[in-house]
SEGU-504075 format. One record per atom (N, C-alpha, C): residue in one letter; atom name; y negated, x negated, z negated. Coordinates in Angstrom, 3 decimals. Atoms other than C-alpha are relative to their C-alpha. Example, Ala and Ser with C-alpha at 12.3 -4.5 7.8 and 13.67 -1.06 7.14 Angstrom:
<pts>
A:N:1.190:-0.890:0.000
A:CA:4.500:-12.300:-7.800
A:C:-1.200:-0.900:0.000
S:N:1.190:0.820:0.060
S:CA:1.060:-13.670:-7.140
S:C:-1.090:0.770:-0.730
</pts>
This chain:
<pts>
M:N:-0.889:-0.712:-0.746
M:CA:-13.214:0.869:7.683
M:C:1.040:0.637:-0.754
A:N:-0.537:-1.291:0.832
A:CA:-10.932:3.884:6.617
A:C:1.546:-0.721:0.139
L:N:-1.367:0.515:0.228
L:CA:-6.999:2.783:5.753
L:C:0.709:0.923:1.087
A:N:-0.595:-1.107:-0.549
A:CA:-4.513:4.432:8.095
A:C:0.888:0.603:-0.765
D:N:-0.835:-1.112:1.034
D:CA:-2.318:7.457:6.610
D:C:1.063:-0.355:0.502
L:N:-1.481:0.322:0.017
L:CA:1.144:6.761:5.676
L:C:0.842:0.876:0.888
T:N:-0.525:-0.827:-1.025
T:CA:2.232:9.691:7.703
T:C:-0.618:0.827:0.683
S:N:1.159:-0.619:-0.820
S:CA:0.950:12.365:10.028
S:C:0.523:1.446:-0.318
V:N:-0.223:-1.809:0.186
V:CA:0.475:16.339:10.026
V:C:1.130:0.332:0.554
A:N:-1.318:-0.637:-0.625
A:CA:3.327:16.636:12.550
A:C:1.044:-0.284:-0.982
A:N:-1.066:0.549:1.218
A:CA:5.760:14.554:10.099
A:C:0.114:1.032:-1.016
V:N:-0.149:-1.515:1.232
V:CA:4.749:17.092:7.245
V:C:0.324:1.075:0.353
K:N:-0.505:-1.239:-0.197
K:CA:4.854:20.038:8.883
K:C:1.278:0.121:0.490
S:N:-1.159:-0.088:-0.580
S:CA:8.271:19.184:10.773
S:C:0.908:0.184:-1.601
Y:N:-0.799:0.216:1.029
Y:CA:9.631:18.126:7.171
Y:C:-0.107:1.525:-0.807
C:N:0.073:-1.131:0.794
C:CA:8.274:21.227:5.360
C:C:0.079:1.561:0.840
G:N:-0.171:-1.129:-0.611
G:CA:8.785:23.805:7.940
G:C:-0.673:0.788:0.632
V:N:1.681:-0.706:-0.427
V:CA:4.899:24.733:8.830
V:C:0.128:0.141:1.231
E:N:-0.153:-0.243:-1.264
E:CA:4.911:26.330:12.220
E:C:-1.514:0.048:0.513
G:N:1.305:-0.945:-0.237
G:CA:1.379:27.171:13.902
G:C:-0.849:-1.438:-0.569
D:N:1.067:0.606:0.339
D:CA:-1.996:25.335:13.304
D:C:-0.738:0.138:-0.875
A:N:1.529:-0.989:1.102
A:CA:-3.934:27.623:10.607
A:C:0.098:-0.939:-1.083
D:N:0.080:0.686:1.263
D:CA:-3.147:24.817:7.967
D:C:-0.429:-1.509:0.239
D:N:-0.064:1.174:-0.166
D:CA:-3.519:21.958:9.872
D:C:-1.377:-1.178:-0.728
V:N:1.244:0.425:0.655
V:CA:-7.044:20.938:8.281
V:C:0.389:-0.422:-1.602
V:N:-0.580:0.248:0.992
V:CA:-5.507:21.330:4.859
V:C:1.132:-1.140:-0.181
I:N:-1.124:1.019:0.198
I:CA:-2.319:19.238:5.488
I:C:-0.728:-1.364:0.583
A:N:0.733:0.985:-0.414
A:CA:-4.605:16.826:7.190
A:C:-0.456:-0.852:-1.468
T:N:0.537:0.417:1.151
T:CA:-6.595:16.370:3.978
T:C:0.748:-0.501:-1.014
L:N:-1.122:0.285:0.915
L:CA:-3.652:16.341:1.958
L:C:0.926:-1.552:0.196
V:N:-0.454:1.100:-0.329
V:CA:-2.236:13.567:3.937
V:C:-0.572:-1.222:-0.565
T:N:1.123:1.145:0.274
T:CA:-5.210:11.189:3.597
T:C:-0.057:0.061:-1.571
A:N:0.132:-0.328:1.385
A:CA:-5.513:12.358:-0.236
A:C:1.497:-1.383:-0.553
C:N:-1.241:0.687:0.597
C:CA:-1.675:11.417:-0.724
C:C:0.031:-1.562:0.325
S:N:-0.377:1.463:-0.160
S:CA:-1.868:8.170:1.156
S:C:-0.719:-0.907:-0.763
A:N:1.075:1.019:0.757
A:CA:-4.824:6.866:-0.854
A:C:0.677:-0.114:-1.426
W:N:-0.630:0.074:1.335
W:CA:-2.799:8.091:-4.216
W:C:1.077:-0.841:0.353
I:N:-1.284:0.780:-0.082
I:CA:0.338:6.355:-2.834
I:C:-0.474:-1.661:-0.213
R:N:0.393:1.613:0.321
R:CA:-1.557:2.997:-2.426
R:C:-0.595:-0.230:-1.281
A:N:0.450:0.396:1.301
A:CA:-3.180:3.187:-5.794
A:C:1.222:-0.143:-0.833
W:N:-0.907:0.287:0.789
W:CA:0.120:3.811:-7.227
W:C:0.787:-1.203:0.263
L:N:-0.845:1.019:-0.375
L:CA:1.708:0.933:-5.359
L:C:-0.578:-1.642:-0.490
N:N:0.732:0.802:0.190
N:CA:-1.192:-1.154:-6.394
N:C:-0.374:-1.164:1.396
R:N:0.332:0.796:-1.470
R:CA:-1.503:-2.578:-2.280
R:C:0.154:1.039:0.913
D:N:0.002:-0.578:-1.574
D:CA:-1.487:-1.413:1.139
D:C:0.841:-0.487:0.355
I:N:-1.291:0.493:-0.717
I:CA:1.273:-1.209:3.491
I:C:-0.446:-0.310:1.210
T:N:0.308:-0.089:-1.640
T:CA:-0.636:-0.587:6.945
T:C:-0.686:-1.427:0.140
T:N:0.298:1.466:-0.294
T:CA:-1.720:-3.815:8.600
T:C:-1.742:0.514:-0.011
A:N:1.463:0.027:0.195
A:CA:-5.410:-4.575:7.887
A:C:-0.617:-1.527:-0.255
S:N:0.589:1.515:-0.141
S:CA:-7.783:-7.759:7.574
S:C:-0.483:0.166:-1.406
Y:N:0.289:0.068:1.347
Y:CA:-8.806:-8.867:4.029
Y:C:-0.733:-1.788:-0.031
D:N:1.227:1.275:0.797
D:CA:-11.513:-11.700:2.629
D:C:-0.051:-0.027:-1.149
I:N:-0.110:-0.020:1.573
I:CA:-10.695:-12.451:-0.691
I:C:-0.309:-1.493:-0.906
R:N:0.159:1.118:0.803
R:CA:-11.253:-15.060:-3.515
R:C:1.124:-0.021:-0.737
R:N:-1.182:-0.169:1.062
R:CA:-8.710:-16.203:-5.677
R:C:-0.346:-1.497:-0.931
S:N:0.105:1.420:1.109
S:CA:-8.807:-18.896:-8.633
S:C:1.207:-0.490:-0.149
G:N:-0.623:1.030:0.061
G:CA:-7.074:-21.753:-8.581
G:C:0.516:-0.351:-1.032
R:N:-0.835:0.118:1.174
R:CA:-4.254:-22.938:-10.767
R:C:0.565:-1.647:-0.069
G:N:-0.123:1.105:-0.105
G:CA:-3.762:-26.448:-9.840
G:C:1.755:0.076:0.696
T:N:-1.308:-0.299:-0.353
T:CA:-0.521:-25.326:-7.808
T:C:0.085:-0.447:1.526
A:N:-0.021:0.356:-1.722
A:CA:0.760:-26.079:-4.199
A:C:0.091:1.395:0.824
A:N:-0.044:-1.319:-0.935
A:CA:1.304:-22.248:-3.338
A:C:-0.724:1.070:-0.976
L:N:0.629:-0.614:0.605
L:CA:-0.520:-19.326:-4.059
L:C:0.389:1.407:0.539
Q:N:-0.353:-1.185:-0.176
Q:CA:0.690:-15.458:-4.037
Q:C:-0.981:0.681:0.351
L:N:0.705:-0.472:-0.602
L:CA:-1.207:-13.234:-1.979
L:C:0.030:1.178:-0.300
P:N:-0.423:-1.306:0.724
P:CA:-1.810:-9.399:-3.146
P:C:0.480:0.774:1.102
Q:N:-0.491:-0.731:-0.958
Q:CA:-1.405:-7.924:0.106
Q:C:0.988:-0.455:1.134
T:N:-1.413:0.772:-0.715
T:CA:1.922:-8.553:2.094
T:C:0.645:1.141:1.112
P:N:0.069:1.514:-0.294
P:CA:3.125:-9.320:4.387
P:C:-0.841:-0.525:0.572
I:N:1.236:1.035:-0.839
I:CA:0.882:-12.020:5.740
I:C:0.727:0.040:1.350
R:N:-0.267:0.072:-1.513
R:CA:0.807:-11.855:9.270
R:C:-0.706:-1.267:0.547
T:N:0.591:0.977:-0.584
T:CA:-1.853:-14.420:10.121
T:C:-1.124:-0.560:-1.273
I:N:1.086:0.346:1.111
I:CA:-4.442:-16.509:7.783
I:C:-1.104:-0.949:1.128
A:N:0.983:0.360:-1.029
A:CA:-7.821:-17.091:9.930
A:C:-0.640:-1.170:-0.542
T:N:1.096:1.282:0.502
T:CA:-9.825:-19.371:7.481
T:C:1.064:-0.049:-1.503
L:N:-0.163:0.058:1.650
L:CA:-8.495:-20.845:3.923
L:C:-0.924:-1.464:-0.426
E:N:0.541:1.224:0.793
E:CA:-10.789:-22.982:1.962
E:C:0.200:0.043:-1.354
V:N:-0.112:0.471:1.405
V:CA:-10.584:-24.533:-1.624
V:C:-1.125:-0.728:-0.084
D:N:1.282:0.449:0.698
D:CA:-13.600:-25.391:-3.247
D:C:-0.791:-0.393:1.238
G:N:0.746:0.055:-1.281
G:CA:-15.525:-24.778:0.272
G:C:-0.073:-0.691:0.729
Q:N:-0.168:1.072:-1.052
Q:CA:-13.651:-27.239:2.186
Q:C:1.275:0.663:0.721
P:N:-1.139:-0.538:-0.702
P:CA:-11.534:-25.730:4.980
P:C:1.128:-0.501:-0.115
I:N:-1.389:0.625:-0.002
I:CA:-8.069:-26.637:5.126
I:C:0.757:0.290:1.289
P:N:-0.913:-0.394:-1.055
P:CA:-6.130:-26.605:8.497
P:C:1.305:0.568:-0.545
A:N:-1.396:-0.234:-0.256
A:CA:-3.023:-25.061:9.534
A:C:0.563:-1.342:0.232
Q:N:-0.871:1.328:-0.439
Q:CA:-0.038:-27.739:9.678
Q:C:0.077:0.320:1.464
A:N:-0.320:-0.018:-1.416
A:CA:-0.138:-28.893:13.061
A:C:1.551:-0.121:0.170
A:N:-1.704:-0.018:-0.027
A:CA:3.798:-29.900:12.337
A:C:0.677:-0.084:-1.284
W:N:-0.449:-0.448:1.067
W:CA:6.070:-29.199:9.893
W:C:0.224:-1.422:-0.882
G:N:0.021:1.408:0.667
G:CA:5.656:-31.864:6.888
G:C:-1.464:-0.804:0.280
L:N:1.388:0.561:0.005
L:CA:1.949:-32.726:8.151
L:C:-0.753:0.559:-1.072
P:N:0.909:-0.719:0.651
P:CA:-0.813:-31.971:5.642
P:C:-0.552:1.289:0.533
G:N:0.540:-1.165:-0.944
G:CA:-2.230:-28.453:6.227
G:C:0.269:1.107:-1.075
F:N:-0.216:-1.562:0.383
F:CA:-1.514:-24.786:5.168
F:C:1.430:0.511:0.512
Y:N:-1.001:-1.171:-0.800
Y:CA:1.620:-22.756:6.038
Y:C:0.230:1.151:-0.994
H:N:-0.001:-1.055:0.369
H:CA:2.581:-19.363:5.226
H:C:1.396:0.731:-0.135
D:N:-0.844:-1.103:-0.016
D:CA:5.546:-17.085:4.538
D:C:-0.549:1.448:-0.122
D:N:0.342:-1.517:-0.092
D:CA:5.514:-13.278:4.170
D:C:-0.824:0.602:-1.314
N:N:0.477:0.009:1.300
N:CA:4.328:-13.617:0.485
N:C:-1.143:-0.884:-0.802
Q:N:0.777:1.367:0.813
Q:CA:2.374:-16.849:-0.125
Q:C:-0.150:-0.951:0.795
V:N:0.711:1.103:-0.749
V:CA:0.420:-19.401:1.309
V:C:0.412:-1.387:-1.039
A:N:-0.280:1.248:0.347
A:CA:1.196:-23.137:0.787
A:C:-0.433:-1.102:0.529
L:N:0.426:1.279:-0.526
L:CA:-0.290:-26.526:0.999
L:C:0.632:-1.162:-0.104
V:N:-0.326:1.560:0.078
V:CA:0.799:-29.945:1.829
V:C:-0.431:-0.794:0.043
G:N:1.194:1.219:0.215
G:CA:-0.732:-32.954:0.736
G:C:-1.063:0.329:-0.829
Q:N:0.927:-0.105:1.042
Q:CA:-2.815:-31.285:-1.772
Q:C:0.158:1.183:-0.998
L:N:-0.215:-1.202:0.871
L:CA:-3.075:-28.397:-4.514
L:C:-1.600:1.038:0.485
F:N:1.936:-1.170:0.344
F:CA:-5.472:-25.189:-4.946
F:C:-0.060:-0.559:-1.382
T:N:0.556:0.785:1.305
T:CA:-7.409:-27.330:-7.458
T:C:-0.395:1.384:-0.930
R:N:0.405:-1.298:0.901
R:CA:-8.262:-25.157:-10.575
R:C:-1.242:0.339:-0.004
G:N:1.374:-0.953:-0.056
G:CA:-11.054:-23.021:-10.534
G:C:-0.328:1.429:-0.168
I:N:0.249:-1.461:-0.175
I:CA:-12.863:-19.867:-10.769
I:C:-0.435:0.469:1.006
A:N:0.518:-0.641:-1.468
A:CA:-13.135:-17.988:-7.362
A:C:-0.258:-1.042:0.728
N:N:0.481:1.360:-0.982
N:CA:-12.837:-21.442:-5.653
N:C:0.968:-0.161:0.876
I:N:-1.031:-0.077:-0.928
I:CA:-10.063:-20.411:-2.916
I:C:-0.617:1.381:0.659
R:N:0.256:-1.454:-1.126
R:CA:-11.167:-18.054:0.140
R:C:0.996:-0.225:0.788
I:N:-1.034:-0.202:-1.088
I:CA:-8.769:-16.680:2.418
I:C:-0.501:1.187:0.456
R:N:0.290:-1.096:-0.932
R:CA:-9.254:-14.359:5.301
R:C:1.255:-0.020:0.583
Y:N:-1.589:-0.410:-0.571
Y:CA:-5.854:-12.973:6.569
Y:C:-0.073:1.313:0.424
D:N:-0.504:-1.498:-0.294
D:CA:-4.198:-10.061:8.196
D:C:1.371:0.271:-0.648
A:N:-1.145:-0.140:0.520
A:CA:-1.493:-8.450:6.373
A:C:0.560:1.564:0.226
G:N:-0.360:-1.588:-0.096
G:CA:0.839:-5.131:6.437
G:C:0.942:-0.059:1.179
Y:N:-0.993:-0.270:-0.910
Y:CA:3.305:-3.332:8.593
Y:C:-0.873:0.736:1.095
D:N:0.567:-0.681:-1.175
D:CA:2.476:-2.081:12.176
D:C:0.356:1.185:-0.218
V:N:-0.265:-1.485:0.455
V:CA:4.616:1.146:11.250
V:C:0.586:-0.322:-1.402
V:N:-0.200:0.053:1.453
V:CA:4.670:2.292:8.111
V:C:1.504:0.170:-0.091
P:N:-1.439:-0.002:0.086
P:CA:8.309:1.858:6.501
P:C:0.354:1.122:-0.294
A:N:-0.484:-1.230:0.334
A:CA:10.629:4.932:6.504
A:C:-0.193:0.737:-1.494
D:N:0.165:-0.362:1.391
D:CA:10.819:5.238:2.815
D:C:-1.287:0.539:-0.617
I:N:1.370:-0.270:0.518
I:CA:7.410:5.142:2.164
I:C:-0.506:1.541:0.633
R:N:0.569:-0.913:-0.565
R:CA:6.376:7.655:4.919
R:C:0.823:1.227:-0.465
Q:N:-0.858:-1.369:0.691
Q:CA:9.311:9.934:3.581
Q:C:-0.768:0.455:-1.427
A:N:0.498:-0.317:1.362
A:CA:7.644:9.676:-0.093
A:C:-1.335:0.631:0.129
C:N:1.101:-0.712:-0.207
C:CA:4.470:10.789:1.303
C:C:0.201:1.282:0.675
N:N:-0.460:-1.467:-0.608
N:CA:6.064:13.644:3.444
N:C:0.170:0.953:-1.341
E:N:-0.437:-0.951:1.223
E:CA:7.532:14.967:0.106
E:C:-1.039:0.406:-0.818
L:N:1.160:-0.450:1.192
L:CA:4.431:14.691:-2.043
L:C:-0.904:0.782:0.683
V:N:0.204:-0.358:-0.492
V:CA:2.558:16.039:0.471
V:C:0.265:1.544:0.205
T:N:-0.572:-1.553:0.168
T:CA:4.531:19.204:0.804
T:C:0.248:0.649:-1.313
L:N:0.455:-0.386:1.291
L:CA:4.365:19.652:-2.848
L:C:-0.884:0.373:-0.137
R:N:1.325:-0.643:0.350
R:CA:0.981:19.750:-3.077
R:C:-0.448:1.108:0.899
Y:N:0.406:-0.835:-0.774
Y:CA:0.674:21.873:0.017
Y:C:0.524:1.429:-0.566
K:N:-0.528:-1.208:0.521
K:CA:3.036:24.337:-1.486
K:C:-0.169:0.605:-1.812
L:N:0.095:0.060:1.477
L:CA:1.781:24.223:-4.790
L:C:-1.596:0.031:-0.116
R:N:1.488:-0.196:0.001
R:CA:-2.008:24.528:-3.831
R:C:-0.746:1.160:-0.207
D:N:0.746:-1.194:0.717
D:CA:-2.549:28.292:-4.818
D:C:0.238:-0.014:-1.347
K:N:-0.542:0.256:1.458
K:CA:-0.764:27.473:-8.158
K:C:-0.331:-0.916:-0.910
A:N:0.478:1.272:0.957
A:CA:-2.815:24.811:-9.753
A:C:-0.214:0.663:-1.163
E:N:0.577:-0.404:1.023
E:CA:-4.096:26.875:-12.295
E:C:1.331:0.589:-1.364
W:N:-0.949:-0.457:1.032
W:CA:-0.621:27.604:-13.937
W:C:1.059:-1.168:0.073
S:N:-1.146:1.038:0.212
S:CA:2.535:25.620:-15.204
S:C:1.300:0.890:0.256
S:N:-1.144:-0.779:0.134
S:CA:4.836:28.629:-15.482
S:C:-0.360:1.604:0.163
K:N:0.232:-1.428:-0.309
K:CA:5.094:32.512:-14.684
K:C:1.123:0.692:-0.318
S:N:-1.068:-0.897:0.082
S:CA:6.939:35.187:-15.493
S:C:0.064:1.355:0.525
L:N:-0.219:-1.541:-0.963
L:CA:8.083:38.612:-13.470
L:C:1.506:0.244:0.052
A:N:-1.192:-0.533:-0.012
A:CA:10.579:40.858:-14.049
A:C:0.991:-0.765:-0.990
G:N:-1.272:0.804:1.057
G:CA:12.517:38.756:-16.622
G:C:0.216:-1.409:0.544
E:N:-0.354:1.389:-0.844
E:CA:12.664:35.693:-14.364
E:C:-1.279:-0.787:-0.302
T:N:0.811:0.658:0.337
T:CA:10.664:32.833:-15.333
T:C:-0.025:-1.511:1.148
V:N:0.272:1.504:-0.967
V:CA:9.158:29.848:-12.456
V:C:-0.696:-0.725:-0.823
S:N:0.368:1.243:0.280
S:CA:8.555:26.530:-13.966
S:C:-0.688:-0.891:1.567
L:N:0.616:0.720:-1.037
L:CA:6.439:24.224:-11.728
L:C:-0.082:-1.646:-0.475
V:N:0.251:1.339:0.445
V:CA:6.318:20.412:-11.669
V:C:-0.801:-0.589:-0.333
Q:N:1.330:-0.094:0.979
Q:CA:3.748:19.170:-14.086
Q:C:0.029:-1.759:0.371
K:N:0.260:1.138:0.113
K:CA:4.222:15.632:-13.327
K:C:-0.824:-0.277:1.563
D:N:0.772:0.543:-0.926
D:CA:2.105:13.144:-10.978
D:C:0.865:-0.075:1.636
M:N:-1.094:0.306:-1.063
M:CA:5.040:12.726:-8.480
M:C:1.230:0.364:-0.542
P:N:-1.709:-0.525:0.333
P:CA:8.722:14.204:-8.497
P:C:0.906:-1.331:0.007
A:N:-0.900:0.932:-0.104
A:CA:11.467:11.745:-9.269
A:C:0.468:-0.551:1.193
S:N:-0.356:0.382:-1.285
S:CA:12.608:11.586:-5.657
S:C:-1.212:-0.892:0.807
V:N:0.831:0.627:-0.698
V:CA:9.302:10.466:-4.363
V:C:-0.390:-1.866:-0.973
A:N:0.087:1.244:0.520
A:CA:9.070:7.503:-7.422
A:C:1.150:-0.715:0.197
T:N:-1.029:1.063:-0.499
T:CA:12.356:6.334:-6.465
T:C:-0.012:-0.613:1.258
L:N:0.455:0.446:-1.362
L:CA:11.338:5.896:-2.701
L:C:-1.034:-1.249:-0.142
L:N:1.331:1.259:0.406
L:CA:8.345:3.964:-4.089
L:C:0.486:-1.199:-0.597
Q:N:-0.528:1.093:1.075
Q:CA:9.734:1.944:-6.625
Q:C:-0.123:-1.299:0.351
S:N:-0.820:1.377:-0.470
S:CA:11.184:-1.012:-4.739
S:C:-1.709:-0.775:0.651
W:N:1.142:0.289:-0.544
W:CA:7.253:-1.087:-3.011
W:C:-1.193:-0.768:-1.103
Q:N:1.114:0.252:1.423
Q:CA:5.375:-1.385:-6.188
Q:C:-0.279:-1.233:-0.201
T:N:0.482:1.422:0.522
T:CA:3.348:-4.590:-7.381
T:C:-0.455:0.356:-1.631
V:N:-0.328:-0.334:1.476
V:CA:3.780:-4.242:-11.019
V:C:-1.487:-0.437:-0.836
V:N:1.232:0.456:0.710
V:CA:0.935:-6.686:-11.887
V:C:-1.172:-0.572:1.351
A:N:0.811:0.356:-1.050
A:CA:-2.175:-7.285:-9.844
A:C:-0.237:-1.450:0.168
L:N:-0.046:1.340:0.151
L:CA:-2.493:-10.566:-8.617
L:C:-1.651:-0.507:0.288
</pts>
């Protein structure tokens, strides 16, 4: 299943002042590519999706999950044994918040890939700062698409230098707080 784009062609066109539909295919391609690049840089997804993962237990009662916010947990197994959701607060079973799942009455036993979790996580609507970062990155790539071969150019005594970074500082600032620094 393809992941949802982090912005839309219409939003990019509005942001960068493009009128007409002559470049819609180019912009759509850039939106998808920049959305994938942002996900890779963040080391996580943002949009709602389902995950079926294996984790290694560390003998603790809580376990961080790589995709957040956690919306629902469909299945939780430890050492092949299903763990039910708590029937009521304080009773044995699992519960979760936005970032982690926790057990009451037992631990995530130590082991290699001995925990299986099927869950849904992410946002229904892409947060505004991430959408804006994607708009800015797509606009930069769109405007520089015919200048990929040069970093600066002189004409009539004037020199123009192009951005040489993967992303401008404004995009990094918007994305910084969303980045997962260490893969879980």
